[in-house]
Residue, then its C-alpha position, 0 to 999 in steps of 0.5 A: m508588256a503591260a501597264i497597270g495604274e491610274r488612267t492619267r499615268v498609263a494611257g500614253l503608254a498605249l501609243a507605244g503598244v503597251t497593253v494598258l490596264v486602267a486600275e484606280e481602286p485597290e480591288s481593280v489593281r489587284r484584279a488587273w495584276q492577277d489577270l495579267p496574260r501569261d505572255v506578259a514579260l514586263v509590267i509597268v506600274t504606277p507608284a500608287a498601284a505598287d503601294i497597293l500590290g506591295p509584296a506581290l511585286l516581289d513574287g518571283a513567279r511574276p513577270l519583271t516589274a518596273v515602277l514609274p517614278v513619282 
């Protein structure tokens, strides 16, 4: 499991064993998404990261993705 997004929204997930990928700028969000390890089955993204990734979240070849509530 991994999480992508702003530090303030994802940092606490590390306490549950989630791999946290802090990404606050559009390019860093896209890079984190592209560089996800192959064994990640679930990705949690912040609403801002989801907006940046847009249609990439719907790519069927990617892992299951959940967007945090606003």
